[in-house]
C-alpha positions as CSV (number, residue, x, y, z in Angstrom):
1,M,-4.5,1.0,34.3
2,S,-0.9,1.0,33.2
3,K,2.0,-0.3,35.7
4,N,3.5,2.8,35.5
5,M,0.1,5.1,36.3
6,L,-0.5,2.5,39.2
7,I,3.2,3.7,40.6
8,V,2.1,7.2,40.2
9,Q,-1.2,6.9,41.4
10,D,-0.1,4.7,45.0
11,E,2.4,7.7,45.8
12,L,-0.3,10.4,44.8
13,K,-2.5,8.6,47.5
14,K,0.5,8.5,50.3
15,V,0.9,12.4,49.5
16,L,-2.9,12.8,50.2
17,K,-2.9,10.7,52.7
18,E,-0.4,12.5,54.8
19,L,-1.5,16.2,53.4
20,K,-4.6,15.0,54.7
21,L,-6.4,15.9,51.8
22,D,-9.8,14.1,50.6
23,V,-9.8,14.0,46.9
24,S,-9.8,11.5,44.2
25,P,-6.2,11.8,42.2
26,V,-6.8,11.9,38.5
27,I,-3.7,10.9,36.3
28,E,-3.7,11.4,32.8
29,N,-1.4,11.4,30.6
30,P,-0.2,14.8,29.0
31,R,-0.7,15.3,25.1
32,N,2.2,17.1,24.7
33,E,4.8,14.8,25.6
34,T,7.3,17.3,26.7
35,N,5.1,17.8,29.9
36,G,6.2,14.7,31.3
37,H,5.0,11.4,31.7
38,F,1.9,12.2,33.4
39,S,0.1,14.6,34.8
40,T,-2.3,15.6,37.8
41,N,-5.0,18.2,38.3
42,V,-5.2,17.3,42.2
43,A,-3.6,20.4,43.5
44,L,-6.9,22.5,41.5
45,A,-9.4,19.9,43.0
46,A,-8.2,20.8,46.5
47,A,-8.0,24.5,46.4
48,K,-11.6,25.2,47.4
49,Q,-11.0,22.5,50.3
50,L,-7.8,24.2,51.5
51,R,-8.6,27.7,50.7
52,K,-5.4,28.0,49.2
53,K,-4.2,28.7,45.6
54,P,-3.5,25.6,43.6
55,Q,0.1,26.8,42.2
56,D,0.8,26.6,46.4
57,I,-0.6,23.3,46.9
58,A,0.6,22.2,43.7
59,A,4.4,22.7,44.7
60,Q,4.3,21.2,48.1
61,V,2.3,18.3,46.6
62,A,5.7,18.2,44.3
63,D,7.7,18.0,46.7
64,K,6.6,15.7,48.6
65,L,6.3,13.1,45.6
66,L,10.3,14.0,44.5
67,A,11.3,13.1,47.8
68,S,10.1,9.5,47.4
69,K,12.4,9.0,45.4
70,K,10.6,6.9,42.9
71,F,10.2,9.8,39.9
72,E,12.9,11.7,37.8
73,S,11.2,15.1,37.8
74,V,8.3,16.6,39.3
75,S,7.0,20.2,38.3
76,V,4.1,22.4,38.5
77,A,2.9,24.3,35.7
78,G,-0.1,26.8,34.8
79,P,-2.6,27.2,37.2
80,G,-1.9,24.1,39.5
81,F,-1.0,21.1,37.3
82,I,2.3,18.4,38.3
83,N,3.6,17.0,35.6
84,I,5.8,13.9,36.6
85,N,8.3,12.0,35.1
86,L,9.4,8.4,35.5
87,K,12.9,7.1,35.9
88,Q,14.5,5.0,33.3
89,E,14.9,1.9,35.3
90,Q,11.0,2.4,36.3
91,I,9.8,2.7,32.7
92,A,12.6,0.0,31.2
93,K,10.4,-2.2,33.6
94,V,8.0,-3.2,30.8
95,V,10.5,-4.7,28.5
96,E,11.7,-7.3,30.9
97,E,7.4,-7.9,31.6
98,V,6.4,-8.2,28.4
99,L,9.5,-11.0,27.5
100,K,8.3,-12.5,30.3
101,S,4.3,-12.5,29.8
102,K,4.7,-12.9,26.3
103,E,1.3,-13.7,24.3
104,K,-0.2,-12.7,27.6
105,F,0.7,-9.6,28.2
106,G,-1.8,-7.0,28.2
107,S,-4.4,-9.6,29.6
108,G,-6.7,-9.3,32.6
109,P,-7.4,-11.5,35.6
110,K,-10.3,-14.0,34.9
111,K,-13.7,-12.8,35.7
112,N,-16.5,-14.3,37.2
113,F,-18.6,-12.8,34.4
114,T,-20.1,-14.0,31.1
115,Y,-20.7,-12.3,28.2
116,N,-22.9,-13.8,24.9
117,L,-22.4,-12.2,22.0
118,E,-25.0,-12.6,18.6
119,L,-22.3,-11.3,15.7
120,V,-24.9,-11.9,12.9
121,S,-28.1,-12.5,12.6
122,A,-28.2,-12.6,8.9
123,N,-31.2,-14.0,6.8
124,P,-30.1,-17.4,5.2
125,T,-30.9,-15.9,2.0
126,G,-28.4,-15.4,0.1
127,Y,-24.4,-14.5,0.5
128,L,-23.3,-12.1,3.4
129,H,-22.8,-8.6,1.9
130,V,-20.5,-5.6,3.5
131,G,-22.5,-4.6,6.2
132,H,-23.0,-8.0,7.9
133,A,-19.4,-8.5,7.3
134,R,-18.5,-5.2,9.8
135,N,-21.2,-6.2,12.0
136,G,-18.7,-9.8,12.4
137,A,-15.5,-7.9,12.0
138,I,-16.4,-6.2,15.1
139,G,-18.1,-8.8,17.1
140,D,-15.3,-11.0,16.4
141,S,-13.1,-8.5,17.6
142,V,-14.7,-7.3,21.0
143,A,-15.3,-11.5,21.3
144,K,-11.2,-11.9,21.3
145,I,-11.1,-8.3,23.5
146,L,-13.5,-9.5,26.3
147,S,-12.2,-12.8,26.5
148,F,-8.6,-11.4,26.5
149,A,-9.6,-8.9,29.4
150,G,-10.6,-12.1,31.5
151,F,-14.2,-12.5,30.4
152,N,-16.2,-15.3,30.0
153,V,-17.0,-15.4,26.4
154,Q,-19.9,-17.1,24.4
155,T,-20.9,-17.0,20.4
156,E,-24.2,-16.5,19.1
157,Y,-25.5,-16.4,15.3
158,Y,-29.9,-16.1,15.1
159,T,-30.6,-17.6,11.8
160,N,-33.7,-16.1,10.6
161,D,-35.3,-19.6,8.7
162,A,-38.5,-18.9,9.4
163,G,-41.0,-16.2,7.7
164,N,-41.5,-14.3,4.9
165,Q,-38.4,-14.4,3.7
166,I,-37.8,-17.6,3.5
167,N,-41.3,-18.1,1.3
168,I,-39.7,-16.0,-0.9
169,L,-36.6,-17.6,-1.0
170,A,-38.2,-21.0,-1.9
171,I,-40.1,-19.3,-4.9
172,T,-37.5,-17.6,-6.3
173,V,-35.1,-20.9,-6.2
174,F,-38.5,-22.7,-7.5
175,V,-38.8,-20.4,-10.7
176,H,-35.3,-20.7,-11.5
177,Y,-36.0,-24.5,-11.4
178,L,-38.1,-24.7,-13.6
179,K,-36.2,-22.3,-15.8
180,E,-33.3,-24.7,-16.4
181,L,-36.0,-27.5,-17.3
182,G,-36.9,-25.1,-19.7
183,V,-40.4,-23.4,-18.4
184,N,-41.2,-20.5,-19.4
185,A,-41.6,-18.8,-15.6
186,Q,-41.7,-15.6,-14.8
187,L,-39.8,-14.5,-10.9
188,P,-42.3,-12.8,-9.2
189,E,-42.1,-8.9,-8.4
190,D,-40.4,-9.5,-4.7
191,S,-38.3,-12.5,-5.6
192,Y,-34.4,-12.4,-4.8
193,S,-31.8,-12.0,-7.3
194,G,-28.8,-12.8,-8.2
195,E,-26.9,-15.9,-10.0
196,A,-26.9,-17.7,-6.4
197,Y,-30.8,-18.7,-6.9
198,E,-29.4,-20.0,-10.5
199,F,-27.4,-22.2,-9.1
200,V,-29.3,-23.7,-6.2
201,A,-31.8,-24.6,-9.0
202,K,-29.4,-26.4,-11.1
203,Q,-28.6,-28.4,-7.7
204,F,-31.9,-29.6,-7.4
205,V,-31.9,-30.1,-11.1
206,A,-29.3,-32.5,-10.3
207,E,-31.3,-33.9,-7.7
208,Y,-34.8,-34.3,-8.8
209,G,-35.0,-34.1,-11.7
210,D,-37.9,-32.8,-13.6
211,K,-40.1,-34.6,-11.0
212,F,-41.8,-31.0,-10.0
213,K,-42.3,-29.7,-13.2
214,N,-45.9,-29.7,-13.8
215,I,-46.3,-28.0,-10.1
216,S,-47.9,-24.8,-10.3
217,Y,-46.9,-21.9,-8.2
218,E,-48.1,-18.5,-6.9
219,D,-46.4,-15.4,-5.6
220,K,-45.2,-16.3,-2.0
221,K,-46.4,-20.4,-2.4
222,I,-45.5,-23.9,-4.2
223,N,-49.1,-25.3,-4.9
224,D,-47.7,-28.5,-3.2
225,D,-46.9,-28.3,0.8
226,E,-44.2,-31.2,0.9
227,V,-42.4,-29.5,-2.1
228,M,-42.7,-25.9,-0.5
229,E,-41.0,-27.3,2.5
230,L,-38.5,-29.2,0.9
231,F,-37.2,-26.1,-1.6
232,K,-37.9,-24.0,2.1
233,T,-35.6,-26.3,3.7
234,K,-32.9,-27.2,1.3
235,S,-32.7,-23.7,0.1
236,T,-31.8,-22.4,3.4
237,K,-29.5,-25.0,4.1
238,F,-27.7,-24.4,1.3
239,F,-27.1,-21.0,2.3
240,L,-26.4,-21.2,5.9
241,D,-23.7,-23.5,4.7
242,I,-22.3,-20.7,2.8
243,I,-22.8,-17.7,5.1
244,K,-20.8,-20.7,7.8
245,K,-18.0,-21.1,5.3
246,Q,-17.9,-17.4,4.5
247,L,-17.6,-16.4,8.1
248,N,-15.0,-19.1,8.9
249,D,-13.1,-17.5,5.7
250,F,-13.3,-14.0,7.6
251,G,-11.8,-15.4,10.7
252,V,-15.1,-15.0,12.7
253,E,-15.8,-17.6,15.3
254,I,-19.6,-18.5,16.0
255,E,-20.3,-21.2,19.0
256,H,-23.9,-21.8,18.6
257,Y,-26.5,-21.5,15.7
258,T,-29.9,-20.5,17.1
259,S,-32.6,-21.4,14.6
260,E,-35.9,-19.5,14.6
261,K,-37.7,-22.1,12.8
262,A,-37.2,-24.2,16.0
263,M,-38.9,-21.7,18.2
264,Y,-41.7,-22.4,16.3
265,D,-41.0,-25.9,16.1
266,E,-40.7,-26.4,19.8
267,K,-43.6,-24.6,20.6
268,Q,-41.3,-22.2,22.5
269,I,-43.1,-18.6,21.7
270,E,-46.4,-20.4,22.5
271,K,-44.8,-21.0,26.1
272,M,-44.0,-17.4,26.3
273,L,-46.9,-15.7,25.6
274,E,-48.8,-18.2,28.2
275,S,-45.7,-16.8,30.5
276,Y,-46.8,-13.3,29.5
277,K,-50.5,-13.8,29.9
278,K,-50.4,-15.7,33.6
279,M,-48.1,-12.3,34.8
280,G,-50.9,-10.1,33.0
281,A,-48.6,-8.4,30.8
282,T,-51.0,-8.7,27.9
283,Y,-54.3,-7.6,26.9
284,E,-56.6,-7.9,23.6
285,K,-57.4,-4.4,21.7
286,D,-58.7,-4.5,18.1
287,G,-58.5,-8.2,18.0
288,A,-54.8,-8.5,18.6
289,L,-52.8,-9.6,21.7
290,W,-51.0,-6.3,23.3
291,L,-47.7,-6.6,25.2
292,K,-47.4,-3.8,28.2
293,T,-44.1,-2.9,27.3
294,T,-44.8,1.1,28.3
295,Q,-44.2,-0.4,32.1
296,F,-40.6,-0.1,31.4
297,N,-40.3,2.7,29.3
298,D,-41.1,1.9,25.8
299,D,-43.2,4.6,24.1
300,K,-46.1,2.4,23.6
301,D,-47.0,-0.7,23.8
302,R,-46.3,-3.5,21.0
303,V,-48.3,-6.3,19.5
304,L,-47.3,-10.1,19.8
305,T,-49.9,-11.5,17.6
306,K,-52.0,-9.2,14.9
307,S,-55.8,-9.6,14.6
308,S,-55.0,-12.5,11.4
309,G,-53.1,-14.7,14.0
310,D,-49.8,-13.2,12.9
311,Y,-46.8,-13.4,14.8
312,T,-44.9,-9.6,15.1
313,Y,-41.7,-9.6,14.0
314,I,-40.5,-8.8,18.0
315,T,-42.7,-12.1,18.8
316,P,-40.1,-14.5,18.0
317,D,-37.2,-12.5,19.0
318,L,-38.2,-12.2,22.3
319,A,-38.7,-16.0,22.5
320,T,-34.7,-16.6,21.2
321,H,-33.5,-14.0,23.8
322,Q,-35.6,-15.3,26.6
323,E,-34.3,-19.2,25.3
324,R,-30.9,-17.8,25.5
325,L,-30.6,-16.1,29.1
326,L,-32.0,-19.4,30.2
327,R,-29.2,-21.7,28.2
328,S,-26.1,-19.7,28.4
329,K,-26.7,-18.5,32.1
330,A,-25.3,-15.1,30.9
331,D,-24.8,-12.1,33.0
332,K,-25.4,-9.9,29.4
333,L,-26.6,-10.2,26.1
334,V,-24.9,-8.3,23.6
335,N,-26.8,-7.8,19.9
336,F,-24.2,-6.3,17.2
337,W,-27.1,-4.9,14.7
338,G,-27.2,-2.3,12.3
339,G,-28.2,1.0,12.7
340,D,-31.3,0.5,10.8
341,H,-32.5,-1.5,14.2
342,H,-32.2,1.6,16.4
343,G,-36.2,1.8,17.4
344,Y,-35.9,-2.0,18.7
345,I,-34.0,-1.6,21.3
346,V,-36.2,-0.1,24.3
347,R,-39.1,-3.2,23.3
348,M,-36.6,-5.9,23.4
349,Q,-35.1,-4.8,26.7
350,A,-38.9,-3.7,28.3
351,G,-40.4,-7.6,26.7
352,L,-37.5,-8.9,28.7
353,S,-38.0,-7.6,31.8
354,L,-41.3,-8.3,31.8
355,L,-40.1,-11.6,31.7
356,G,-38.3,-11.2,35.2
357,A,-34.9,-10.8,33.1
358,P,-32.7,-8.3,35.0
359,S,-33.5,-4.4,33.5
360,D,-29.6,-4.9,31.9
361,C,-29.5,-8.2,30.5
362,L,-29.4,-6.7,26.9
363,D,-27.0,-4.4,25.2
364,I,-27.4,-3.5,21.6
365,D,-24.3,-2.3,19.9
366,M,-25.4,-0.1,16.8
367,I,-23.2,-0.8,13.9
368,Q,-23.7,1.5,10.7
369,M,-23.7,1.6,6.8
370,V,-20.0,1.2,5.2
371,R,-20.1,2.6,2.2
372,L,-17.0,1.3,-0.5
373,V,-14.9,3.7,-2.5
374,K,-12.7,4.1,-5.3
375,D,-11.2,6.7,-7.3
376,G,-13.4,9.2,-4.9
377,K,-16.8,8.1,-5.9
378,E,-19.1,5.0,-4.5
379,Y,-18.3,1.8,-5.9
380,K,-20.5,-0.9,-6.8
381,M,-19.8,-4.1,-7.3
382,S,-21.8,-6.1,-10.2
383,K,-19.7,-9.1,-10.3
384,R,-22.6,-11.7,-8.4
385,R,-25.3,-9.0,-9.3
386,G,-27.7,-8.1,-6.9
387,T,-28.0,-5.1,-5.0
388,A,-25.9,-5.6,-2.5
389,V,-21.6,-6.0,-1.9
390,W,-21.0,-9.2,-1.1
391,L,-18.3,-10.4,1.8
392,I,-17.3,-13.1,-0.9
393,D,-16.2,-10.3,-3.5
394,L,-14.6,-8.5,-0.9
395,L,-12.1,-11.0,0.3
396,E,-11.6,-11.9,-3.0
397,L,-10.7,-8.0,-3.8
398,V,-8.6,-7.1,-0.6
399,G,-8.3,-10.1,1.3
400,K,-9.5,-11.0,5.0
401,D,-6.5,-9.0,7.2
402,S,-7.2,-5.9,5.2
403,L,-11.1,-6.0,5.3
404,R,-11.2,-6.8,9.1
405,Y,-8.9,-4.8,10.1
406,M,-10.7,-1.9,8.5
407,L,-13.9,-2.7,9.2
408,S,-12.3,-2.6,12.9
409,S,-11.0,0.6,12.5
410,K,-13.7,3.0,13.0
411,T,-16.2,3.4,16.0
412,A,-19.0,1.5,15.4
413,S,-21.8,4.1,15.7
414,S,-20.5,5.6,12.8
415,H,-20.9,5.9,9.3
416,M,-17.7,4.5,7.1
417,D,-16.7,5.0,3.9
418,F,-14.5,2.0,2.9
419,D,-11.3,3.5,0.3
420,L,-10.4,0.6,-1.9
421,D,-7.9,2.8,-3.0
422,I,-5.7,2.9,0.1
423,V,-5.9,-0.6,0.9
424,A,-4.3,-1.3,-2.4
425,K,-1.4,1.3,-1.5
426,K,2.1,0.2,0.1
427,N,3.3,2.8,2.5
428,S,2.0,4.4,5.3
429,S,-1.3,5.7,4.1
430,N,-2.2,2.1,4.1
431,P,-2.8,1.4,8.1
432,V,-2.8,-2.5,7.6
433,Y,0.3,-2.5,5.7
434,Y,2.1,0.4,8.1
435,A,1.2,-2.5,10.6
436,K,2.3,-5.2,8.8
437,Y,5.3,-4.0,7.6
438,A,6.5,-2.9,11.7
439,T,6.3,-7.1,12.5
440,A,8.1,-7.5,9.4
441,R,10.7,-5.1,10.1
442,S,10.8,-6.4,13.9
443,F,11.3,-9.8,12.6
444,K,13.9,-8.8,10.3
445,V,16.1,-6.8,13.2
446,L,15.8,-10.3,15.7
447,K,16.8,-12.3,12.5
448,Q,19.8,-10.0,12.0
449,A,20.8,-10.3,15.9
450,E,20.7,-13.7,15.9
451,E,23.1,-13.8,12.6
452,N,25.3,-11.2,13.8
453,K,25.0,-13.6,17.2
454,I,23.6,-10.4,19.6
455,P,22.7,-12.5,23.0
456,Q,19.4,-10.5,23.9
457,A,19.7,-9.0,27.0
458,K,16.8,-10.1,29.7
459,D,16.6,-8.3,33.1
460,D,19.0,-4.9,32.3
461,F,17.8,-2.5,30.5
462,G,19.5,1.2,31.9
463,L,21.1,1.6,27.9
464,L,17.8,2.3,26.9
465,T,17.7,6.2,27.2
466,S,16.7,7.9,23.8
467,E,14.2,9.7,23.8
468,K,12.4,7.5,20.9
469,E,13.1,4.7,23.7
470,I,11.5,5.8,26.0
471,Q,8.7,7.1,23.8
472,I,8.6,3.1,23.0
473,M,8.5,1.4,26.4
474,L,5.7,3.7,27.7
475,T,3.3,3.1,25.1
476,L,4.1,-1.1,25.7
477,D,3.6,-0.2,29.3
478,K,-0.1,1.4,28.2
479,F,-0.6,-2.0,26.4
480,T,-3.3,-3.6,29.7
481,K,-5.0,-0.3,30.1
482,T,-5.8,-0.2,26.6
483,V,-7.4,-3.7,26.5
484,E,-9.5,-3.2,29.7
485,Y,-10.6,0.5,27.9
486,A,-11.8,-1.4,24.9
487,A,-13.6,-4.4,26.6
488,K,-15.2,-1.5,28.5
489,E,-16.6,0.0,25.8
490,R,-16.7,-3.0,23.7
491,A,-14.3,-1.0,20.7
492,P,-12.0,-2.6,18.5
493,H,-11.3,0.6,17.0
494,I,-9.4,1.7,20.4
495,I,-7.0,-1.3,19.4
496,C,-6.1,-0.3,16.1
497,D,-5.9,3.3,17.4
498,Y,-3.1,1.7,20.0
499,V,-1.7,-0.3,17.2
500,Q,-1.3,2.9,15.0
501,T,0.5,4.6,17.7
502,L,3.0,2.0,18.1
503,V,4.4,1.2,14.8
504,R,4.5,4.9,14.3
505,Q,6.6,5.0,16.9
506,F,8.6,1.9,15.9
507,H,9.4,2.7,12.8
508,S,10.8,6.2,13.7
509,Y,12.7,4.4,15.9
510,Y,13.8,2.1,13.2
511,S,14.5,4.8,10.7
512,E,17.2,6.6,13.0
513,S,18.8,4.1,15.0
514,K,21.4,1.6,14.5
515,I,19.3,-1.5,16.1
516,V,22.1,-4.1,15.5
517,D,25.6,-2.9,16.1
518,T,28.5,-5.6,16.2
519,E,30.6,-2.4,17.6
520,N,28.4,-2.3,20.7
521,K,26.7,-5.3,22.1
522,P,25.5,-4.7,24.8
523,L,23.1,-1.7,23.4
524,S,22.8,-3.9,20.8
525,S,21.7,-6.7,23.3
526,Q,18.9,-4.4,24.9
527,R,17.4,-2.8,21.5
528,T,17.1,-6.2,19.8
529,A,14.7,-7.1,23.6
530,L,12.9,-4.1,22.7
531,V,12.8,-4.9,19.4
532,K,11.4,-8.3,20.6
533,S,8.6,-7.0,23.0
534,V,7.7,-4.5,20.2
535,Y,7.2,-7.6,17.4
536,Q,5.1,-9.3,20.9
537,V,2.7,-6.5,21.7
538,L,2.0,-5.9,18.0
539,S,1.2,-10.0,17.8
540,N,-0.8,-9.6,21.1
541,A,-3.1,-7.1,19.7
542,F,-3.3,-8.4,16.1
543,K,-5.1,-11.2,17.5
544,L,-7.7,-9.3,18.9
545,I,-8.8,-8.0,15.7
546,G,-8.3,-11.0,13.9
547,I,-5.7,-10.3,11.3
548,N,-2.2,-12.2,11.1
549,V,2.0,-11.2,11.9
550,V,3.4,-11.1,8.8
551,N,7.4,-11.4,9.4
552,E,8.4,-11.1,5.8
553,M,7.2,-8.3,2.9
């Protein structure tokens, strides 16, 4: 809640207590700003209790609020809404607070609560694509927002480095290796495609020459166990190293990389299965081992081990999540998964509950697909061939900041069209350009003020009385509340929406106001302080969504 809203709430509570009204005040910012800075429906809520007309109660509450001397005006509107305007001196206090708090403005107090976030879990079998990029942009921004709001935050990457996809990777690279040696080898039908696998194969040739040239292969197996393991291990490491670099280039910070293969090597899965069996949470049917997930609202029990003895997808996932809980000691695990995993949520939560974990220990935030659009049509990039749109290509095409901002600017649960034409424009239709132009303009103003020896006001802002100045200061005051809300919802687009509101107000103010006026240094001094506050709050907001501040454009 903003400080100004807290003032309204505190005064309103005093009045309600005096009138002996047992209602909780709802305070909002009116959609129509001409109605006031804040409004409340408390009179409507109290009408039934007092058996009076809401307008009469509203008039009584309004009179008492106005008598407190805290507000510029308090009026009754419509069926009983109370509209409240703060005094300018109260509104302007936010400028002093921003200048004093600087990069900490908007942050929350330290909280005794730890989040462990799994940002990305792409298979190390190729480059990251645009879907992984959206996961990374949103997940990393959520981590930054939660940390800024005062929570303890850990970040993870779940590496699917075991299973069938790694076998396919090894065969794909091995066949390209043979081709590099002039062997007429054919890629299996389900192998991976793209130039990257040719590049990995060249590295094998450079290191091993024709050492493995005469070894045969099948669809999913090299007919030499040691060579198969070598191609699996080295190919996986190659792509994982690339993924780490791509995430780093994208500004996504990962603290811990979890290995699915390690779950097998350390017998973690077997240990988990034994735990389930001892708890009586499993049963055998048709030669398979089943988990009783219906005990925790799953629509059916789930198979852990097939009749063939192979694990299902959920089995190593449950073991990994159990390990995460024990290692991280987090209060909440959060996974950022693609929308196609929706049916997986309940069974994962049920599986962890059967292990004795709290029922609410795991949340899964679904992130929907991204479609690239250019010239009004779907755009497919083919630079590196294959079927996906790669993060590495997008970074080259639009840059980190534009990509991160746009991917974070929409609700994660909605499908997104990423318009490449918009991010190429240098006007207000491009939200990234529009936002950065505001910091560049702010910096220019501050530089002009310095050159003209305009002193910056520190604690007196009584001259900031224009409608646009009041509007900007009220928006600055909302930043802390916005951060709290974005953290609660784990929604970076809330920060992006805030940025667009503030930059729109600032650009309008800049266009209509003479901020640096050597003929009126007292006013220029206070306006310069206001501009510096805008620059600071935008800088703080930019950090939360992982983009850089620009001082010149």
